[in-house]
PAMAR-110538 format. One line per field, with one value per residue: residue number from 0; residue in three letters; x, y, z of N, C-alpha, C in turn. Coordinates in steps of 0.05 Angstrom, whole numbers, plus 5000, padded with zeros to 4 digits. Layout:
<pts>
i	NUM  ...
aa	Ala  ...
n.c1	X  ...
n.c2	Y  ...
n.c3	Z  ...
ca.c1	X  ...
ca.c2	Y  ...
ca.c3	Z  ...
c.c1	X  ...
c.c2	Y  ...
c.c3	Z  ...
</pts>
This chain:
<pts>
i	0  1  2  3  4  5  6  7  8  9  10  11  12  13  14  15  16  17  18  19  20  21  22  23  24  25  26  27  28  29  30  31  32  33  34  35  36  37  38  39  40  41  42  43  44  45  46  47  48  49  50  51  52  53  54  55  56  57  58  59  60  61  62  63  64  65  66  67  68  69  70  71  72  73  74  75  76  77  78  79  80  81  82  83  84  85  86  87  88  89  90  91  92  93  94  95  96  97  98  99  100  101  102  103  104  105  106  107  108  109  110  111  112  113  114  115  116  117  118  119  120  121  122  123  124  125  126  127  128  129  130  131  132  133  134  135  136  137  138  139  140  141  142  143  144  145  146  147  148  149  150  151  152  153  154  155  156  157  158  159  160  161  162  163  164  165  166  167  168  169  170  171  172  173  174  175  176  177  178  179  180  181  182  183  184  185  186  187  188  189  190  191  192  193  194  195  196  197  198  199  200  201  202  203  204  205  206  207  208  209  210  211  212  213  214  215  216  217  218  219  220  221  222  223  224  225  226  227  228  229  230  231  232  233  234  235  236  237  238  239  240  241  242  243  244  245  246  247  248  249  250  251  252  253  254  255  256  257  258  259  260  261  262  263  264  265  266  267  268  269  270  271  272  273  274  275  276  277  278  279  280  281  282  283  284  285  286  287  288  289  290  291  292  293  294  295  296  297  298  299  300  301  302  303  304  305  306  307  308  309  310  311  312  313  314  315
aa	Unk  Unk  Unk  Unk  Unk  Unk  Unk  Unk  Unk  Unk  Unk  Unk  Unk  Unk  Unk  Unk  Unk  Unk  Unk  Unk  Unk  Unk  Unk  Unk  Unk  Unk  Unk  Unk  Unk  Unk  Unk  Unk  Unk  Unk  Unk  Unk  Unk  Unk  Unk  Unk  Unk  Unk  Unk  Unk  Unk  Unk  Unk  Unk  Unk  Unk  Unk  Unk  Unk  Unk  Unk  Unk  Unk  Unk  Unk  Unk  Unk  Unk  Unk  Unk  Unk  Unk  Unk  Unk  Unk  Unk  Unk  Unk  Unk  Unk  Unk  Unk  Unk  Unk  Unk  Unk  Unk  Unk  Unk  Unk  Unk  Unk  Unk  Unk  Unk  Unk  Unk  Unk  Unk  Unk  Unk  Unk  Unk  Unk  Unk  Unk  Unk  Unk  Unk  Unk  Unk  Unk  Unk  Unk  Unk  Unk  Unk  Unk  Unk  Unk  Unk  Unk  Unk  Unk  Unk  Unk  Unk  Unk  Unk  Unk  Unk  Unk  Unk  Unk  Unk  Unk  Unk  Unk  Unk  Unk  Unk  Unk  Unk  Unk  Unk  Unk  Unk  Unk  Unk  Unk  Unk  Unk  Unk  Unk  Unk  Unk  Unk  Unk  Unk  Unk  Unk  Unk  Unk  Unk  Unk  Unk  Unk  Unk  Unk  Unk  Unk  Unk  Unk  Unk  Unk  Unk  Unk  Unk  Unk  Unk  Unk  Unk  Unk  Unk  Unk  Unk  Unk  Unk  Unk  Unk  Unk  Unk  Unk  Unk  Unk  Unk  Unk  Unk  Unk  Unk  Unk  Unk  Unk  Unk  Unk  Unk  Unk  Unk  Unk  Unk  Unk  Unk  Unk  Unk  Unk  Unk  Unk  Unk  Unk  Unk  Unk  Unk  Unk  Unk  Unk  Unk  Unk  Unk  Unk  Unk  Unk  Unk  Unk  Unk  Unk  Unk  Unk  Unk  Unk  Unk  Unk  Unk  Unk  Unk  Unk  Unk  Unk  Unk  Unk  Unk  Unk  Unk  Unk  Unk  Unk  Unk  Unk  Unk  Unk  Unk  Unk  Unk  Unk  Unk  Unk  Unk  Unk  Unk  Unk  Unk  Unk  Unk  Unk  Unk  Unk  Unk  Unk  Unk  Unk  Unk  Unk  Unk  Unk  Unk  Unk  Unk  Unk  Unk  Unk  Unk  Unk  Unk  Unk  Unk  Unk  Unk  Unk  Unk  Unk  Unk  Unk  Unk  Unk  Unk  Unk  Unk  Unk  Unk  Unk  Unk  Unk  Unk  Unk  Unk  Unk  Unk  Unk  Unk  Unk  Unk  Unk  Unk
n.c1	5017  5012  5043  5024  4968  4902  4862  4802  4773  4720  4685  4730  4739  4724  4735  4758  4768  4801  4847  4864  4874  4919  4954  4962  4985  5031  5058  5071  5032  5003  4961  4908  4840  4777  4713  4670  4607  4576  4597  4586  4533  4531  4485  4456  4443  4451  4482  4530  4545  4555  4598  4637  4643  4666  4714  4740  4771  4822  4820  4773  4757  4716  4700  4657  4600  4535  4542  4540  4526  4491  4445  4436  4428  4381  4344  4342  4326  4311  4342  4393  4391  4373  4402  4457  4456  4443  4489  4533  4516  4508  4565  4591  4560  4572  4627  4632  4606  4641  4686  4723  4777  4791  4765  4753  4717  4688  4665  4635  4642  4593  4563  4561  4528  4488  4497  4541  4595  4655  4726  4701  4693  4702  4668  4624  4585  4518  4497  4462  4415  4414  4445  4394  4399  4431  4418  4398  4439  4477  4453  4452  4508  4520  4495  4528  4576  4561  4548  4598  4623  4593  4608  4661  4660  4628  4651  4705  4733  4777  4748  4742  4722  4731  4725  4725  4736  4713  4726  4771  4800  4840  4804  4755  4684  4654  4605  4555  4506  4509  4556  4606  4624  4676  4699  4655  4662  4713  4699  4660  4688  4728  4698  4675  4720  4735  4697  4704  4715  4665  4612  4607  4559  4548  4524  4489  4513  4569  4593  4595  4641  4690  4729  4779  4806  4857  4851  4893  4918  4875  4875  4927  4915  4879  4914  4949  4912  4904  4955  4961  4936  4883  4866  4813  4743  4728  4750  4768  4787  4825  4848  4848  4843  4806  4766  4732  4674  4676  4728  4750  4728  4753  4805  4804  4788  4832  4873  4853  4849  4808  4779  4731  4668  4644  4581  4539  4487  4442  4394  4397  4411  4459  4477  4509  4536  4590  4642  4690  4741  4765  4825  4859  4862  4880  4929  4957  4967  5002  4992  4986  4962  4991  4989  4975  4921  4921  4962  4936  4892  4913  4936  4890  4862  4898  4895  4842  4838  4872  4842  4796  4759  4750  4727  4673  4611  4627  4620  4645
n.c2	4975  5043  5097  5146  5139  5154  5151  5140  5141  5117  5138  5157  5186  5155  5099  5054  5073  5118  5093  5065  5106  5128  5085  5079  5131  5127  5089  5118  5133  5187  5214  5215  5215  5240  5245  5282  5266  5311  5336  5299  5257  5194  5163  5183  5171  5202  5243  5218  5192  5238  5261  5221  5220  5270  5271  5223  5173  5125  5082  5055  5051  5022  5038  5057  5055  5044  5028  4985  4957  4898  4924  4969  4949  4916  4957  4990  4964  4977  5020  4999  4958  4987  5036  5019  4988  5028  5061  5026  5006  5051  5070  5024  5021  5072  5067  5026  5052  5096  5071  5052  5015  4985  4960  4960  4927  4929  4887  4846  4795  4778  4763  4709  4645  4635  4586  4561  4518  4520  4540  4597  4590  4620  4596  4583  4622  4641  4589  4576  4600  4668  4704  4729  4778  4814  4810  4846  4883  4845  4823  4866  4873  4823  4832  4871  4842  4806  4840  4859  4813  4798  4839  4829  4778  4791  4835  4832  4863  4884  4877  4867  4834  4844  4811  4830  4806  4821  4888  4934  4992  5052  5114  5092  5079  5100  5106  5084  5069  5053  5030  4976  4913  4911  4965  4988  4959  4980  5032  5027  5000  5038  5082  5060  5051  5104  5121  5100  5043  5015  4966  4932  4919  4872  4853  4791  4722  4716  4672  4666  4662  4704  4736  4783  4840  4885  4951  4975  4930  4912  4954  4947  4899  4916  4949  4910  4880  4923  4927  4881  4834  4800  4730  4712  4727  4739  4748  4729  4768  4767  4743  4689  4670  4663  4683  4678  4721  4734  4725  4764  4810  4807  4813  4866  4895  4884  4912  4964  4974  4964  4941  4924  4889  4843  4838  4795  4799  4758  4759  4788  4786  4739  4734  4709  4642  4631  4660  4649  4664  4633  4644  4627  4632  4684  4682  4643  4674  4712  4750  4771  4782  4830  4853  4833  4816  4835  4876  4908  4925  4956  4997  5020  5036  5072  5112  5124  5147  5192  5221  5232  5276  5293  5250  5228  5234  5215  5226  5235
n.c3	5000  4982  5015  5007  4996  4996  5053  5081  5143  5175  5232  5258  5307  5347  5394  5367  5315  5323  5343  5298  5266  5295  5291  5236  5223  5253  5222  5179  5141  5112  5087  5111  5123  5152  5183  5226  5261  5260  5214  5174  5166  5169  5163  5125  5059  5007  5025  5040  4991  4960  4988  4985  4930  4922  4956  4939  4961  4965  4997  5044  5111  5154  5215  5242  5279  5314  5378  5439  5503  5533  5558  5529  5478  5487  5501  5455  5403  5349  5334  5336  5298  5252  5245  5243  5197  5161  5162  5147  5098  5067  5065  5041  4993  4968  4964  4925  4884  4871  4856  4895  4912  4957  5015  5084  5128  5193  5244  5291  5341  5355  5310  5305  5317  5377  5406  5380  5366  5404  5397  5361  5293  5229  5191  5218  5214  5203  5216  5257  5308  5335  5392  5431  5460  5435  5379  5342  5330  5311  5267  5232  5224  5200  5152  5132  5126  5086  5044  5030  5016  4972  4936  4931  4906  4860  4834  4841  4877  4931  4985  5050  5111  5179  5243  5304  5370  5439  5448  5479  5514  5510  5504  5506  5519  5576  5599  5640  5625  5569  5558  5548  5579  5605  5606  5638  5686  5703  5712  5753  5795  5804  5823  5868  5899  5907  5937  5987  5987  5977  5966  5900  5852  5801  5737  5725  5732  5733  5709  5653  5596  5567  5514  5508  5473  5466  5440  5408  5388  5353  5317  5295  5268  5228  5199  5179  5146  5109  5085  5060  5012  5032  5029  5036  5052  5104  5169  5237  5294  5346  5412  5422  5472  5532  5592  5653  5669  5721  5738  5707  5731  5782  5767  5748  5792  5826  5797  5795  5849  5886  5943  5964  5971  5920  5887  5857  5813  5800  5775  5731  5659  5630  5578  5521  5534  5522  5483  5447  5402  5344  5320  5282  5227  5216  5245  5213  5169  5189  5229  5297  5364  5410  5463  5526  5571  5625  5621  5582  5611  5651  5623  5602  5648  5670  5629  5634  5689  5679  5644  5666  5674  5626  5596  5557  5585  5634  5700  5763
ca.c1	5000  5029  5040  5008  4942  4880  4848  4780  4766  4693  4686  4757  4741  4719  4759  4772  4776  4823  4869  4871  4889  4947  4971  4970  5002  5059  5073  5079  5011  4999  4937  4885  4814  4755  4690  4654  4580  4565  4604  4577  4517  4533  4460  4442  4455  4460  4506  4554  4553  4568  4624  4657  4649  4683  4739  4752  4789  4833  4812  4753  4757  4690  4700  4635  4575  4522  4547  4530  4523  4465  4425  4429  4415  4356  4327  4339  4332  4307  4365  4416  4388  4371  4424  4479  4452  4445  4518  4553  4505  4517  4591  4595  4551  4587  4653  4631  4600  4663  4708  4741  4787  4798  4745  4756  4691  4693  4640  4636  4639  4565  4551  4562  4505  4492  4508  4562  4619  4680  4723  4682  4705  4686  4651  4598  4567  4492  4491  4441  4403  4436  4439  4371  4403  4444  4413  4392  4466  4489  4440  4462  4536  4520  4488  4551  4597  4549  4551  4628  4629  4582  4623  4685  4651  4616  4665  4731  4747  4789  4733  4746  4709  4747  4706  4738  4724  4707  4748  4772  4824  4840  4784  4733  4661  4653  4579  4546  4482  4514  4585  4610  4628  4703  4700  4636  4674  4734  4686  4645  4707  4742  4680  4671  4744  4737  4673  4709  4714  4639  4608  4602  4541  4551  4504  4493  4526  4598  4603  4600  4670  4695  4753  4782  4828  4863  4845  4914  4921  4857  4886  4947  4903  4868  4937  4956  4892  4908  4978  4962  4908  4875  4853  4785  4727  4721  4773  4764  4810  4824  4874  4846  4844  4784  4766  4704  4671  4682  4759  4756  4722  4773  4830  4801  4788  4861  4887  4840  4855  4783  4781  4706  4654  4632  4557  4529  4458  4435  4368  4403  4419  4484  4484  4520  4554  4619  4649  4719  4746  4787  4839  4880  4865  4897  4953  4970  4976  5023  4983  4982  4961  5017  4983  4961  4899  4928  4976  4918  4872  4931  4939  4864  4854  4915  4882  4817  4843  4885  4825  4769  4743  4744  4716  4645  4589  4636  4619  4654
ca.c2	4998  5069  5113  5169  5130  5170  5134  5149  5124  5126  5133  5164  5195  5133  5083  5039  5093  5135  5074  5058  5132  5130  5063  5085  5151  5115  5074  5135  5142  5217  5222  5204  5235  5231  5266  5279  5263  5337  5344  5279  5239  5169  5148  5196  5161  5219  5259  5198  5188  5265  5262  5202  5229  5293  5263  5202  5159  5101  5061  5063  5032  5027  5036  5071  5039  5048  5005  4987  4934  4884  4942  4989  4931  4910  4982  5004  4947  4986  5038  4982  4948  5004  5055  5005  4979  5053  5071  5008  5004  5077  5070  5004  5027  5094  5056  5013  5071  5112  5055  5050  4985  4969  4968  4942  4927  4919  4878  4836  4767  4771  4753  4681  4636  4634  4562  4553  4506  4536  4568  4606  4592  4638  4579  4581  4643  4633  4561  4573  4627  4688  4711  4750  4804  4832  4799  4868  4892  4823  4820  4890  4868  4802  4841  4884  4821  4794  4860  4861  4787  4798  4857  4814  4758  4799  4856  4824  4883  4876  4883  4847  4837  4834  4807  4828  4797  4842  4907  4954  5006  5081  5130  5076  5092  5091  5112  5059  5063  5044  5017  4947  4900  4919  4995  4993  4950  4999  5057  5019  4993  5061  5099  5045  5055  5131  5125  5083  5015  5007  4941  4934  4901  4867  4838  4761  4702  4715  4647  4668  4667  4725  4741  4812  4849  4913  4965  4977  4905  4914  4973  4931  4877  4930  4957  4885  4877  4944  4924  4855  4826  4775  4712  4705  4750  4740  4738  4734  4782  4764  4731  4659  4664  4676  4680  4681  4750  4735  4728  4793  4829  4804  4827  4895  4903  4886  4936  4990  4976  4964  4916  4919  4866  4842  4824  4784  4803  4737  4762  4801  4764  4734  4736  4684  4630  4633  4673  4649  4663  4617  4664  4612  4643  4708  4673  4632  4696  4727  4771  4760  4806  4833  4862  4814  4828  4853  4900  4925  4939  4975  5021  5031  5047  5097  5132  5131  5166  5215  5235  5228  5300  5297  5230  5236  5222  5205  5243  5224
ca.c3	5000  4978  5039  4999  4991  5012  5068  5096  5165  5187  5261  5268  5333  5367  5407  5347  5292  5334  5347  5273  5257  5306  5281  5208  5226  5262  5200  5156  5124  5117  5075  5125  5125  5170  5185  5250  5255  5251  5187  5154  5177  5153  5159  5102  5036  4989  5036  5038  4961  4953  5004  4971  4902  4924  4967  4924  4976  4954  5016  5063  5135  5168  5243  5252  5285  5339  5396  5467  5517  5533  5566  5506  5455  5496  5501  5430  5382  5323  5327  5333  5273  5226  5243  5235  5168  5143  5163  5133  5073  5053  5061  5021  4966  4958  4956  4900  4860  4867  4850  4918  4910  4981  5036  5108  5144  5220  5255  5319  5346  5361  5290  5304  5333  5407  5418  5361  5377  5410  5391  5339  5267  5208  5178  5234  5204  5192  5218  5276  5317  5349  5420  5431  5472  5414  5353  5325  5321  5298  5238  5215  5218  5182  5126  5120  5117  5060  5024  5023  5004  4945  4920  4924  4887  4834  4822  4845  4893  4954  5006  5071  5138  5203  5264  5329  5396  5454  5448  5502  5512  5511  5490  5508  5530  5604  5609  5649  5609  5544  5558  5548  5608  5616  5617  5659  5709  5710  5724  5777  5814  5812  5837  5895  5915  5915  5958  6011  5984  5977  5948  5873  5841  5775  5724  5719  5750  5733  5698  5622  5588  5546  5505  5505  5454  5468  5415  5392  5371  5333  5296  5280  5248  5207  5182  5168  5125  5090  5072  5048  5000  5047  5008  5041  5056  5132  5188  5265  5302  5377  5423  5425  5502  5546  5620  5664  5678  5752  5738  5696  5752  5802  5755  5747  5820  5834  5785  5805  5878  5899  5959  5977  5963  5894  5889  5830  5811  5780  5762  5706  5640  5627  5550  5511  5554  5514  5456  5442  5374  5330  5304  5266  5196  5218  5254  5192  5150  5202  5248  5324  5383  5425  5488  5542  5583  5649  5612  5570  5629  5665  5602  5600  5674  5670  5611  5649  5709  5671  5627  5678  5672  5597  5582  5551  5602  5659  5724  5788
c.c1	5019  5022  5025  4978  4924  4861  4829  4773  4741  4695  4714  4760  4733  4740  4774  4785  4799  4849  4879  4884  4915  4963  4981  4991  5032  5075  5077  5056  5002  4971  4913  4865  4792  4735  4677  4624  4564  4570  4591  4558  4517  4507  4444  4457  4467  4484  4532  4564  4568  4594  4646  4666  4667  4714  4756  4774  4797  4822  4791  4755  4733  4693  4676  4609  4562  4527  4538  4529  4496  4444  4416  4417  4387  4334  4323  4344  4330  4333  4389  4415  4391  4394  4449  4478  4456  4474  4534  4540  4513  4548  4599  4586  4565  4614  4652  4626  4621  4688  4731  4752  4788  4778  4749  4733  4696  4667  4645  4631  4611  4549  4547  4539  4511  4506  4528  4583  4641  4704  4709  4700  4689  4666  4624  4579  4542  4485  4470  4431  4422  4427  4419  4379  4420  4439  4409  4420  4481  4477  4449  4491  4539  4513  4513  4573  4587  4552  4581  4633  4618  4596  4650  4680  4644  4634  4696  4745  4758  4773  4733  4734  4727  4730  4722  4723  4719  4732  4747  4799  4822  4818  4760  4709  4656  4625  4563  4518  4487  4541  4584  4620  4655  4704  4679  4648  4695  4719  4675  4666  4723  4723  4676  4696  4746  4718  4678  4707  4686  4633  4601  4584  4546  4528  4509  4506  4555  4609  4609  4631  4672  4723  4756  4808  4832  4863  4868  4923  4901  4865  4908  4937  4891  4892  4949  4938  4896  4933  4983  4934  4900  4860  4825  4771  4723  4742  4765  4791  4808  4851  4874  4846  4820  4785  4738  4701  4677  4712  4766  4751  4742  4798  4828  4802  4816  4875  4877  4846  4828  4783  4752  4693  4644  4606  4549  4500  4448  4408  4372  4413  4450  4496  4494  4538  4584  4623  4679  4724  4769  4800  4862  4884  4885  4926  4970  4981  4997  5018  4978  4980  4988  5013  4965  4941  4906  4941  4955  4899  4889  4934  4912  4856  4872  4904  4857  4819  4856  4866  4795  4751  4736  4730  4686  4628  4602  4635  4626  4647
c.c2	5025  5083  5138  5166  5146  5150  5146  5130  5136  5118  5139  5177  5175  5116  5068  5057  5107  5118  5069  5082  5131  5109  5068  5110  5144  5100  5093  5142  5171  5228  5210  5225  5222  5254  5261  5275  5287  5343  5326  5260  5214  5155  5162  5187  5181  5235  5242  5194  5214  5267  5246  5210  5255  5287  5241  5185  5135  5076  5071  5043  5041  5018  5048  5052  5050  5024  5007  4957  4920  4903  4956  4973  4924  4932  4994  4988  4957  5003  5021  4967  4967  5025  5043  4998  5006  5062  5053  5008  5028  5077  5049  5010  5051  5083  5044  5032  5091  5097  5051  5020  4970  4980  4949  4947  4914  4910  4868  4806  4757  4762  4724  4669  4633  4608  4547  4538  4527  4523  4572  4608  4609  4621  4576  4602  4632  4603  4557  4600  4642  4690  4733  4778  4823  4824  4823  4880  4870  4823  4844  4883  4844  4813  4857  4864  4809  4814  4860  4837  4788  4817  4843  4793  4770  4819  4852  4847  4871  4886  4862  4853  4827  4833  4808  4815  4823  4864  4926  4970  5037  5092  5110  5090  5082  5100  5084  5052  5050  5031  4988  4939  4912  4947  5002  4983  4969  5022  5050  5014  5020  5079  5088  5053  5085  5138  5109  5054  5003  4981  4947  4913  4899  4849  4807  4745  4703  4693  4648  4672  4686  4727  4773  4820  4877  4927  4971  4954  4904  4931  4960  4912  4893  4940  4932  4879  4899  4938  4896  4850  4799  4757  4706  4728  4758  4731  4747  4748  4780  4752  4702  4653  4677  4669  4688  4713  4755  4740  4756  4813  4831  4817  4855  4909  4906  4909  4963  4997  4976  4937  4910  4893  4866  4825  4818  4785  4781  4738  4777  4780  4763  4737  4707  4671  4631  4643  4673  4646  4645  4638  4652  4622  4665  4701  4661  4651  4712  4747  4757  4784  4805  4840  4844  4829  4846  4879  4919  4939  4957  4999  5035  5047  5073  5116  5143  5155  5192  5234  5238  5251  5305  5276  5235  5222  5210  5229  5229  5242
c.c3	5000  5003  5031  4993  5007  5027  5085  5119  5179  5215  5271  5295  5354  5376  5384  5324  5299  5334  5317  5260  5268  5295  5252  5205  5235  5241  5176  5137  5132  5107  5084  5128  5143  5172  5211  5242  5249  5222  5165  5169  5160  5152  5136  5076  5017  5000  5035  5011  4954  4965  4988  4945  4902  4934  4952  4939  4959  4970  5035  5087  5150  5198  5255  5257  5310  5355  5422  5477  5515  5539  5541  5482  5462  5493  5474  5407  5355  5315  5319  5308  5250  5223  5234  5205  5152  5141  5144  5101  5055  5046  5039  4993  4952  4949  4927  4876  4855  4861  4870  4915  4933  5004  5060  5127  5172  5232  5285  5319  5350  5334  5288  5322  5364  5419  5396  5377  5383  5406  5365  5313  5249  5195  5191  5226  5194  5196  5240  5286  5333  5378  5419  5440  5453  5384  5333  5312  5303  5269  5221  5206  5197  5154  5115  5113  5088  5040  5014  5007  4975  4926  4912  4903  4860  4818  4828  4859  4920  4981  5028  5097  5161  5226  5290  5351  5410  5456  5472  5497  5517  5494  5488  5519  5557  5616  5616  5638  5582  5540  5558  5576  5619  5624  5639  5686  5719  5724  5753  5800  5824  5830  5867  5911  5924  5938  5984  6010  5985  5960  5919  5862  5810  5763  5723  5740  5754  5719  5666  5617  5566  5541  5500  5489  5459  5441  5397  5377  5349  5312  5281  5259  5224  5188  5166  5141  5102  5074  5056  5036  5013  5028  5011  5050  5085  5150  5217  5274  5334  5388  5423  5453  5513  5578  5629  5671  5706  5754  5727  5718  5776  5792  5756  5774  5832  5822  5793  5833  5895  5916  5974  5965  5934  5895  5863  5829  5790  5767  5734  5685  5639  5598  5541  5530  5549  5487  5452  5413  5366  5313  5285  5237  5197  5224  5231  5171  5163  5222  5274  5343  5398  5454  5503  5559  5607  5641  5599  5588  5645  5647  5603  5624  5678  5655  5624  5669  5701  5654  5641  5675  5645  5583  5580  5573  5629  5680  5748  5811
</pts>
């Protein structure tokens, strides 16, 4: 990939998009472009078409999405389905119509069936029913994967989909009404510590197993996909290692310094029992994660405390 290539990063201000921007900049890519939601509403088809026709990027990286945890997915199913389809479909279609040769689509491990064999292989897509608590987001992302696959098949363009496991890291969302489990735990344990080591109540039983990938590793995977023409249309991105939510909570509590009680609210849903990614396809091509979980949590907590007054929707 030419270092002068014009690369549009959708969602460049978010956790994933900003990490991709930093990674590309560090590798010498200078011609990076992005747009805030105020500058360009990706849900508006004609606006996206006009923008791409004017800017004419060589590459589009789609890191834009409406995201959230179980609570947000349950409360806003229509928005999670429709807005994600609007965003990705507008970008993919505009890319095709403006002859963008390379498109990298980012999804989520939730595209795979709820009770698929573990670890999750790319071949398990559409083999069974989804997890009900996030099926709206999953269906949208599956549509994006299939759109890119169809363009790859019909027009022979280098459109590829990367499905990350649970991502976390600097610039994450720490709003307790919409955040994912790991940043929510960081905030809860921090506030409990600041309030005199008060008890922390967490959702579910603590028994589900989850895999977590530091966002800088995800960004490196995107750069890898950018600089190589991957032979297939779909790749899992993760560590290939998981742990129970209970173990995650204890790890975060230790790093944060919370010594109070942890209470599990078993009346709340657990979600999928396990979501471990099979990342052998990416490993075989030469990509592997570099940052282990404890190191990543330490980096994230350090960033959280340093930016606590600036992080959106975080009030202590």
